[in-house]
C-alpha angles and dihedrals in degrees: 000000000000091000090051091051092049091050090050091052092047093051092046091051090049092050093048089060093052112036137037094218131056125180113201094160119141095012097127091246117174133192092277089056088055088067090060093048088049091051092050092048092050094046090052102042092135090064119088103231104179101175130035112172115199103157123144096025129118099244094132125185092308093055092045091052091050092052092045090056089055092052094046094051 
């Protein structure tokens, strides 16, 4: 599972450097996955991501709070 999460983070980081829109809707993401998304966002601040779709996941309040902290940094 850890290897899968690392691969997810690596791919997300790669995409953030290339495209302004990412759709992660309906991927079964949970609060712990939000930490990986946050790390990728923070590592690629210079990129201009304009759309990040996260609908129909299970991020919950905890995941939303984690992502909000990435946006507010």
